[in-house]
C-alpha positions in Angstrom: 0.0 0.0 0.0 1.1 3.6 -0.6 -0.1 6.8 1.0 0.4 10.3 -0.5 -1.2 13.7 -0.6 -2.4 14.7 -4.1 -3.6 18.2 -5.0 -3.8 20.7 -7.9 -0.5 22.2 -6.5 1.4 18.9 -6.5 2.0 15.5 -5.1 3.7 14.8 -1.8 6.4 12.3 -1.3 5.0 8.8 -0.7 4.9 6.5 2.3 5.1 2.9 1.3 3.6 0.7 3.9 5.8 -2.3 4.5 4.1 -5.7 4.1 2.6 -6.9 7.3 2.4 -3.4 8.9 -1.1 -2.4 10.0 -2.0 1.2 9.3 -3.4 1.9 12.7 -4.0 5.4 14.1 -0.4 5.8 15.3 1.1 4.8 12.0 -1.3 7.0 10.1 -0.8 10.0 12.4 3.0 9.8 12.6 4.1 8.4 9.2 1.4 9.9 6.9 0.2 13.0 8.6 3.0 14.4 10.7 5.9 13.4 8.3 4.2 14.0 4.9 0.8 15.8 5.0 1.6 18.7 7.4 4.9 19.6 5.6 3.2 19.3 2.2 0.4 21.6 3.3 2.8 24.1 4.8 4.8 24.2 1.6 2.0 24.2 -0.9 -0.8 25.9 1.0 0.6 28.6 3.2 -2.6 30.6 2.4 -4.8 27.8 3.9 -6.7 27.4 0.7 -7.3 23.6 0.9 -9.5 21.0 2.6 -8.0 17.6 3.5 -10.4 14.8 2.6 -9.5 11.5 4.3 -11.2 8.3 3.4 -13.4 6.7 6.0 -10.9 4.2 7.3 -11.3 3.9 11.1 -7.7 5.0 11.7 -8.3 8.2 9.7 -11.0 9.4 12.2 -9.5 8.0 15.4 -9.6 10.6 18.2 -5.8 10.9 18.4 -5.8 11.6 14.6 -8.6 14.2 14.6 -7.0 15.9 17.7 -3.7 16.0 15.9 -5.3 17.5 12.8 -7.1 20.1 14.9 -3.9 21.0 16.8 -2.0 21.5 13.6 -4.8 23.6 12.1 -5.4 21.2 9.2 -8.8 21.9 7.5 -10.4 18.5 7.1 -13.7 17.0 6.2 -15.4 15.8 9.4 -16.6 12.2 9.4 -20.2 13.1 9.6 -19.8 15.3 6.5 -17.8 12.6 4.6 -20.3 10.7 2.4 -19.9 6.9 2.1 -19.6 5.4 -1.4 -19.3 8.5 -3.4 -16.2 8.0 -5.7 -17.2 10.9 -7.9 -16.2 13.2 -5.1 -12.9 11.5 -4.6 -10.7 12.1 -7.7 -7.8 10.3 -6.0 -9.7 7.0 -6.7 -9.4 7.8 -10.5 -5.7 8.6 -10.0 -4.9 5.3 -8.4 -6.9 3.4 -11.0 -5.0 5.0 -13.8 -1.7 4.6 -12.0 -2.4 0.9 -11.4 -3.1 0.4 -15.2 0.1 2.1 -16.1 2.3 0.3 -13.6 1.0 -3.2 -14.3 0.3 -2.8 -18.0 3.1 -5.1 -19.1 3.0 -7.5 -16.2 5.4 -5.6 -13.9 5.6 -6.6 -10.3 7.5 -5.3 -7.4 10.3 -7.4 -6.1 11.3 -5.2 -3.1 10.1 -2.1 -1.3 12.9 -0.1 -2.9 
């Protein structure tokens, strides 16, 4: 699995989740949000003109995660405002679908994390 931030102003560096590592609230908060999302937002959106839209994975809305986002001043979609099963509102789903087709078009497969 890979996690990254994607916006009209760019793409963040990626976090590749090692096989067997569960993406619990701590991994999500520390590896994805603290190390990647917050620096990306600070660099690309110093004007605050963004809204972070997490998917509805339980780790994405854990109390420690939402507290962290609020402490960092990250504008994000609240869980109760995040509709279920609405892929039209999540262009990242199209991005990963296209990326998957390009990467695996000729039978390529990863041999190592690197």
